[in-house]
C-alpha positions as CSV (number, residue, x, y, z in Angstrom):
1,X,15.7,14.5,18.3
2,X,18.6,12.2,17.3
3,X,18.4,9.1,15.3
4,X,20.8,6.1,15.4
5,X,21.2,4.8,12.0
6,X,22.4,1.2,11.4
7,X,25.7,2.2,9.7
8,X,26.8,4.0,12.9
9,X,27.5,0.6,14.6
10,X,29.0,-1.0,11.6
11,X,32.8,-1.9,11.8
12,X,35.4,-3.7,9.6
13,X,34.0,-6.1,7.1
14,X,30.4,-5.2,7.7
15,X,31.2,-1.4,7.2
16,X,33.0,-2.3,4.0
17,X,30.3,-4.5,2.5
18,X,27.7,-1.8,3.4
19,X,29.6,0.9,1.5
20,X,30.3,-1.6,-1.4
21,X,26.5,-2.3,-2.0
22,X,25.8,1.3,-1.7
23,X,28.1,2.2,-4.7
24,X,27.1,-0.9,-6.8
25,X,24.1,0.7,-8.6
26,X,26.1,3.8,-9.7
27,X,29.2,1.8,-10.5
28,X,27.1,-0.6,-12.7
29,X,25.6,2.3,-14.6
30,X,28.9,4.0,-15.2
31,X,30.5,0.8,-16.2
32,X,27.8,0.0,-18.9
33,X,28.1,3.5,-20.3
34,X,31.8,3.8,-20.4
35,X,32.2,0.1,-21.3
36,X,30.1,0.3,-24.4
37,X,32.0,3.5,-25.4
38,X,35.3,1.6,-25.2
39,X,34.0,-1.5,-26.9
40,X,32.9,0.7,-29.8
41,X,36.5,1.6,-30.6
42,X,37.7,-2.0,-30.2
43,X,34.9,-3.8,-31.8
44,X,32.1,-1.7,-33.4
45,X,29.9,-4.7,-34.3
46,X,29.9,-6.0,-30.8
47,X,29.1,-2.5,-29.4
48,X,26.1,-2.3,-31.8
49,X,24.9,-5.6,-30.7
50,X,25.2,-4.6,-26.9
51,X,23.4,-1.3,-27.7
52,X,20.5,-3.2,-29.5
53,X,20.3,-5.7,-26.7
54,X,20.2,-3.0,-24.1
55,X,17.5,-1.0,-26.0
56,X,15.5,-4.3,-26.3
57,X,15.8,-4.9,-22.5
58,X,14.4,-1.5,-21.8
59,X,11.6,-2.0,-24.4
60,X,10.5,-5.2,-22.7
61,X,10.6,-3.4,-19.3
62,X,8.3,-0.6,-20.9
63,X,5.9,-3.3,-22.1
64,X,6.1,-5.0,-18.7
65,X,5.3,-1.8,-16.8
66,X,2.5,-0.7,-19.2
67,X,0.8,-4.1,-18.9
68,X,0.6,-4.1,-15.1
69,X,-0.2,-0.3,-15.0
70,X,-3.3,-1.2,-17.2
71,X,-4.2,-4.2,-15.1
72,X,-3.9,-2.2,-12.0
73,X,-6.3,0.5,-13.4
74,X,-8.7,-2.2,-14.5
75,X,-8.7,-3.7,-10.9
76,X,-9.2,-0.4,-9.4
77,X,-12.1,0.3,-11.7
78,X,-13.7,-3.1,-10.9
79,X,-13.4,-2.5,-7.2
80,X,-14.7,1.0,-7.2
81,X,-18.0,0.1,-5.7
82,X,-16.9,-2.8,-3.5
83,X,-18.3,-3.0,0.1
84,X,-15.0,-3.8,1.7
85,X,-16.3,-4.3,5.2
86,X,-18.9,-6.9,4.0
87,X,-15.8,-8.8,2.5
88,X,-13.9,-8.4,5.8
89,X,-16.8,-10.0,7.6
90,X,-16.9,-12.9,5.1
91,X,-13.2,-13.5,5.8
92,X,-14.0,-13.6,9.6
93,X,-16.7,-16.1,8.9
94,X,-14.1,-18.5,7.5
95,X,-12.6,-19.0,10.9
96,X,-15.8,-18.4,12.9
97,X,-14.0,-15.4,14.5
98,X,-16.4,-12.6,13.5
99,X,-17.0,-10.1,16.2
100,X,-20.7,-9.6,15.0
101,X,-23.7,-11.3,16.4
102,X,-25.3,-13.9,14.3
103,X,-28.1,-11.6,13.3
104,X,-25.5,-8.8,12.2
105,X,-23.5,-11.5,10.4
106,X,-26.7,-12.9,8.5
107,X,-27.7,-9.2,7.6
108,X,-24.3,-8.3,6.3
109,X,-23.9,-11.4,4.3
110,X,-27.4,-10.9,2.9
111,X,-26.8,-7.3,2.0
112,X,-23.6,-8.2,0.3
113,X,-25.3,-11.0,-1.8
114,X,-28.0,-8.7,-2.8
115,X,-25.7,-6.1,-3.8
116,X,-23.8,-8.6,-6.0
117,X,-27.1,-9.9,-7.4
118,X,-28.5,-6.4,-8.2
119,X,-25.3,-5.3,-10.1
120,X,-24.4,-7.9,-12.7
121,X,-22.1,-5.8,-14.7
122,X,-18.9,-7.3,-15.9
123,X,-16.8,-5.3,-13.4
124,X,-18.8,-6.6,-10.4
125,X,-18.6,-10.2,-11.7
126,X,-14.9,-10.0,-12.1
127,X,-14.6,-8.4,-8.6
128,X,-16.8,-11.1,-7.1
129,X,-14.9,-13.9,-8.8
130,X,-11.5,-12.5,-7.6
131,X,-12.8,-12.4,-4.1
132,X,-14.1,-15.9,-4.2
133,X,-10.8,-17.1,-5.4
134,X,-9.1,-15.4,-2.5
135,X,-11.5,-16.9,0.0
136,X,-11.0,-20.3,-1.5
137,X,-7.2,-19.9,-1.2
138,X,-7.4,-18.8,2.5
139,X,-9.7,-21.7,3.4
140,X,-7.3,-24.1,1.7
141,X,-4.1,-22.6,3.1
142,X,-5.5,-22.4,6.6
143,X,-3.4,-19.1,7.0
144,X,-6.3,-16.9,8.0
145,X,-5.6,-13.4,9.0
146,X,-6.6,-12.2,12.4
147,X,-10.2,-11.3,13.2
148,X,-11.2,-7.8,12.2
149,X,-12.1,-7.2,15.9
150,X,-8.4,-7.7,16.7
151,X,-7.2,-5.1,14.2
152,X,-6.5,-1.6,15.1
153,X,-5.8,1.4,12.7
154,X,-3.4,4.2,13.7
155,X,-4.1,7.4,11.9
156,X,-1.6,10.2,12.3
157,X,-2.4,13.8,11.5
158,X,0.8,15.8,10.9
159,X,0.2,19.4,11.6
160,X,2.4,22.4,11.0
161,X,0.2,25.2,9.5
162,X,-3.2,23.5,9.4
163,X,-5.9,25.3,11.4
164,X,-8.6,23.5,13.6
165,X,-11.0,24.2,10.8
166,X,-8.9,22.0,8.4
167,X,-8.0,19.2,10.9
168,X,-11.4,18.7,12.6
169,X,-13.3,17.6,9.5
170,X,-10.7,15.1,8.6
171,X,-11.0,13.6,12.1
172,X,-14.7,13.6,12.0
173,X,-14.8,11.8,8.7
174,X,-13.3,8.7,10.5
175,X,-16.5,8.2,12.3
176,X,-18.5,8.2,9.0
177,X,-17.4,4.9,7.7
178,X,-18.3,1.1,8.3
179,X,-15.1,0.3,10.2
180,X,-15.7,0.4,13.8
181,X,-14.5,3.9,15.1
182,X,-13.5,2.3,18.5
183,X,-10.7,0.4,16.6
184,X,-9.3,3.5,15.1
185,X,-6.5,5.2,17.1
186,X,-5.9,9.0,16.1
187,X,-2.7,10.8,16.9
188,X,-2.1,14.5,16.1
189,X,1.6,15.1,15.6
190,X,2.2,18.8,16.1
191,X,5.5,20.3,14.9
192,X,7.4,22.5,17.1
193,X,7.6,25.3,14.4
194,X,3.7,25.5,14.4
195,X,2.4,29.0,15.4
196,X,0.7,29.5,18.7
197,X,-2.8,30.0,17.1
198,X,-2.4,26.4,15.6
199,X,-1.2,24.9,19.0
200,X,-4.2,26.5,20.6
201,X,-6.6,25.0,18.1
202,X,-5.1,21.5,18.8
203,X,-5.7,22.1,22.5
204,X,-9.3,23.0,22.0
205,X,-9.8,19.9,20.0
206,X,-8.3,17.8,22.7
207,X,-10.5,19.4,25.4
């Protein structure tokens, strides 16, 4: 198998710019390190100021990364028990493009509301508030996503040494969820170096 990379077809100025941007990160790092060392001999006070400013920059980045890491954890914690398919159907309802029947839509909406009303914990209230904000934004913008009935998921299983006993439960688990199994495409990518027993197991699964 042969891959054609973009740089193979670059010539002249484009090739020069591509190479220049490749070396910029490393060049900038070495310039800062060596530049501060040189400045330290020429003007020690200026070098000290630059080092303090550099340390302060990284301290701010550390606070920034830590803040959003904590926020991401809190968001994951709040959405742990979320019924995502019920929310997908709510988004479909915004554009009247739900693939469910009227009875199914009413039942799904009722179940979602009952679940929210039953659990009045702070996490659930935050989760519902964020979802309502998103629905309001989608409604005002008019930029609705495609209907869930038009979305297909491709799941690729890469197999090298895994036997049928390992792969089969993973594929079967795709049918035990709320997203319609008919809209999930499963591809098993079997590597050439796989043993004959592994290949035979995949053939039995396909049969």
